[in-house]
C-alpha positions in Angstrom: -13.7 13.0 -0.2 -11.0 13.7 -2.3 -7.2 12.5 -1.1 -3.7 12.8 -2.4 -4.0 9.1 -3.6 -7.3 9.9 -5.3 -6.4 12.4 -7.2 -3.6 10.3 -8.5 -6.1 7.2 -9.4 -7.9 10.0 -11.3 -4.7 11.1 -13.1 -5.1 14.4 -11.5 -1.6 14.1 -9.8 1.7 12.4 -11.8 3.1 9.0 -10.4 4.8 6.1 -11.5 1.7 3.7 -11.2 2.9 0.0 -11.5 -0.2 -1.6 -11.2 -3.9 -0.8 -12.1 -7.1 -2.5 -12.7 -10.9 -1.6 -11.8 -10.5 -2.3 -7.8 -6.8 -1.2 -6.9 -4.0 1.2 -7.7 -0.3 0.8 -6.9 2.7 3.3 -7.0 5.9 3.9 -6.3 6.0 5.8 -2.7 7.9 9.2 -3.2 9.8 8.8 -0.1 11.2 5.3 -0.4 11.9 3.4 2.5 13.7 0.5 0.5 15.0 -0.1 -2.3 11.1 -1.1 -3.6 8.4 1.1 -2.0 4.9 0.9 -3.3 1.5 1.5 -2.5 -1.4 -0.3 -3.0 -4.4 1.7 -3.0 -7.9 0.7 -3.5 -9.6 2.9 -6.2 -12.3 3.7 -3.9 -11.7 5.9 -1.2 -12.3 4.5 2.2 -10.5 5.8 5.3 -9.0 3.0 6.7 -9.2 -0.5 7.2 -12.1 0.0 10.5 -14.5 1.5 7.5 -14.3 -1.8 5.5 -17.3 -3.7 4.9 -18.5 -7.0 3.8 -18.7 -5.1 0.5 -15.1 -4.1 -0.1 -14.3 -8.0 0.4 -13.2 -8.1 -3.3 -11.1 -5.1 -3.4 -9.0 -6.4 0.1 -8.7 -9.3 -1.3 -7.4 -7.9 -4.7 -4.8 -5.6 -2.7 -3.6 -8.4 -1.5 -3.0 -10.6 -5.0 -2.3 -7.3 -6.9 1.0 -7.3 -4.2 2.5 -10.6 -5.2 1.8 -9.6 -8.7 4.1 -6.9 -7.8 6.3 -8.3 -5.9 7.2 -10.8 -8.9 7.2 -8.1 -11.4 10.2 -6.2 -9.0 11.8 -9.5 -8.8 11.4 -9.7 -4.8 9.0 -12.4 -4.2 11.5 -15.0 -3.9 14.1 -12.9 -1.5 11.1 -11.6 0.0 9.3 -8.5 0.9 7.5 -6.7 3.9 3.2 -5.6 3.3 2.3 -3.1 6.4 -1.5 -1.0 6.5 -1.6 1.5 9.1 -4.5 2.4 10.7 -5.5 6.0 12.4 -3.0 7.4 14.6 -1.3 5.6 16.7 -1.1 3.2 13.7 0.9 5.7 12.2 -1.6 6.6 9.2 -0.8 9.2 7.8 -3.1 9.6 4.7 -6.7 8.6 5.7 -7.3 6.5 2.2 -6.5 2.8 2.9 -3.2 1.8 1.3 -1.0 -1.2 1.8 2.7 -0.9 1.9 4.8 -3.2 0.2 8.6 -3.1 1.1 11.5 -5.4 -0.4 14.8 -5.3 -2.1 16.6 -5.5 0.6 16.4 -7.4 4.2 13.8 -5.9 6.6 14.8 -5.1 10.3 12.4 -6.2 13.0 8.8 -5.4 12.8 8.2 -2.7 15.7 11.6 -1.6 18.0 11.3 -2.8 21.4 10.8 -0.3 23.9 13.5 1.3 25.8 13.5 0.6 29.3 
């Protein structure tokens, strides 16, 4: 299965890559929602969190460690940042290749807006 993220990882599409190793690739979001908005993506196509297996444990941990390194590199580790993984339609997932958003560079608002009554 090919995704837009797989094409970026394979060098078929341009992207501002900020981190890459044998398990994950991270690049700047083309429609940033914060001054720092980076996507951290497994090099292997896994559609959603629901498809993770125990074999993916090392890669999943690497995603978090990559986020830590990137936050320091971007100068937002001390002020703070947010990590988000969306899963499936109701979770807000748009690209079905597991990815984690790293957002920072400003104060983040509420995690989820309260429903209107």
